[in-house]
ZAMARGU-4260 file (C-alpha; in steps of 0.2 Angstrom, whole numbers, plus 5000, padded with zeros to 4 digits):
<rodrens>
0) 5029/4890/5142 | 5023/4906/5135 | 5027/4901/5118 | 5013/4885/5119 | 5001/4893/5125
5) 5002/4906/5113 | 4987/4904/5098 | 4993/4896/5085 | 4988/4913/5074 | 4996/4923/5083
10) 5014/4913/5078 | 5010/4913/5059 | 5006/4934/5061 | 5025/4935/5070 | 5031/4924/5057
15) 5022/4936/5041 | 5030/4949/5051 | 5049/4945/5054 | 5048/4944/5033 | 5043/4957/5030
20) 5061/4963/5035 | 5060/4982/5040 | 5039/4984/5043 | 5039/4992/5057 | 5020/5000/5064
25) 5015/5016/5055 | 5015/5025/5070 | 5032/5021/5079 | 5044/5036/5082 | 5054/5025/5070
30) 5043/5034/5054 | 5042/5053/5056 | 5029/5062/5054 | 5033/5077/5044 | 5022/5077/5030
35) 5008/5068/5040 | 4998/5084/5035 | 4999/5077/5016 | 4997/5058/5019 | 4980/5067/5028
40) 4975/5080/5014 | 4977/5069/4999 | 4970/5054/5007 | 4951/5067/5012 | 4951/5075/4994
45) 4953/5058/4986 | 4945/5045/4996 | 4935/5053/5008 | 4934/5059/5025 | 4934/5042/5033
50) 4948/5031/5020 | 4964/5029/5035 | 4977/5038/5028 | 4991/5028/5037 | 4985/5017/5023
55) 4994/5029/5012 | 5010/5033/5023 | 5016/5016/5024 | 5015/5014/5005 | 5026/5027/5008
60) 5038/5019/5020 | 5038/5004/5007 | 5042/5015/4994 | 5055/5025/5001 | 5054/5024/5020
65) 5046/5041/5017 | 5063/5049/5013 | 5059/5065/4998 | 5079/5063/4990 | 5075/5043/4985
70) 5076/5040/4966 | 5077/5023/4962 | 5085/5015/4944 | 5073/5016/4933 | 5069/5033/4936
75) 5056/5033/4952 | 5057/5048/4964 | 5054/5055/4979 | 5044/5048/4996 | 5029/5041/4981
80) 5040/5034/4969 | 5034/5044/4955 | 5040/5043/4935 | 5045/5058/4932 | 5030/5053/4915
85) 5018/5048/4927 | 5019/5062/4935 | 5015/5074/4920 | 5000/5062/4915 | 4993/5069/4935
90) 5000/5085/4931 | 4987/5086/4917 | 4974/5082/4928 | 4981/5091/4942 | 4992/5109/4936
95) 4993/5113/4953 | 5004/5102/4957 | 5019/5110/4956 | 5036/5099/4958 | 5040/5080/4956
100) 5053/5084/4969 | 5041/5094/4983 | 5037/5079/4995 | 5020/5090/4996 | 5015/5086/4978
105) 5024/5068/4976 | 5012/5063/4990 | 4999/5072/4984 | 5001/5065/4963 | 5003/5046/4971
110) 4987/5045/4980 | 4977/5055/4968 | 4986/5040/4956 | 4980/5029/4970 | 4964/5034/4968
115) 4964/5031/4950 | 4969/5011/4952 | 4959/5010/4967 | 4942/5013/4956 | 4947/5002/4940
120) 4943/4989/4953 | 4926/4991/4953 | 4920/4972/4956 | 4912/4971/4971 | 4928/4964/4982
125) 4929/4972/5000 | 4937/4989/5002 | 4951/4983/5008 | 4953/4970/4995 | 4951/4984/4982
130) 4966/4992/4990 | 4978/4976/4990 | 4974/4977/4970 | 4976/4997/4971 | 4994/4993/4978
135) 4998/4977/4966 | 4994/4989/4952 | 5004/5005/4960 | 5017/4993/4962 | 5019/4981/4947
140) 5009/4991/4934 | 4988/4988/4930 | 4992/4978/4918 | 5000/4965/4926 | 4990/4964/4939
145) 4977/4963/4928 | 4986/4947/4920 | 4987/4941/4937 | 4967/4942/4939 | 4964/4932/4924
150) 4973/4917/4925 | 4959/4915/4940 | 4949/4912/4926 | 4936/4917/4939 | 4921/4932/4939
155) 4924/4934/4959 | 4941/4931/4958 | 4946/4939/4977 | 4962/4946/4983 | 4974/4929/4991
160) 4967/4920/4972 | 4974/4936/4964 | 4990/4937/4977 | 4996/4919/4970 | 4998/4925/4953
165) 5006/4942/4956 | 5025/4942/4958 | 5037/4940/4974 | 5039/4957/4973 | 5022/4966/4975
170) 5019/4953/4986 | 5031/4958/4997 | 5026/4975/4994 | 5006/4973/4998 | 5011/4962/5014
175) 5026/4978/5020 | 5010/4989/5021 | 4997/4977/5028 | 5011/4974/5042 | 5013/4994/5044
180) 4994/4993/5048 | 4992/4979/5056 | 5006/4976/5068 | 4999/4991/5078 | 4990/4990/5096
185) 4975/4996/5088 | 4972/4984/5075 | 4982/4967/5083 | 4965/4958/5090 | 4951/4965/5075
190) 4959/4962/5061 | 4972/4946/5063 | 4960/4933/5056 | 4957/4945/5042 | 4976/4950/5040
195) 4981/4929/5041 | 4966/4927/5027 | 4974/4937/5017 | 4993/4932/5017 | 4993/4916/5019
</rodrens>
């Protein structure tokens, strides 16, 4: 009886969260707060004091479940799963980033790289859509996302249109980050509509 009373939008959101298998709200005890100070510091440095640092912690969860010793088959390392070659490029602009294996510098490099990708999407898009394009680029590569943009055949493209042309893995990656942010109580009511629009 209760299920019949729930709005359709809530049921759709529940379906989205079930499909992002391991997703949990970023603020629950499941995820360590050991690295929060690094996420806060470098989010503020590269995105400003008003940007919600939890987006990047959610990304770290999506990348590695916050495991500092995580390594991928292609060689990506650490919490933010950065390739050594990418870290070397980032290090040229940030010589104080000492070691890819150190969680602090791994997180700093990941957020710095997010900022570089975020700036590539300067078109007048809402900030959350620019962020989703940045996360997509982080996962699939900027060139691949740019090809997806071109496939929309629109100058005034939106995230909804671009995501149709992205690999399933990338769509799932961005959806997981968003679900980690938007399933918490403080976001559930205010972000419900936008989340459904962006991922359905």
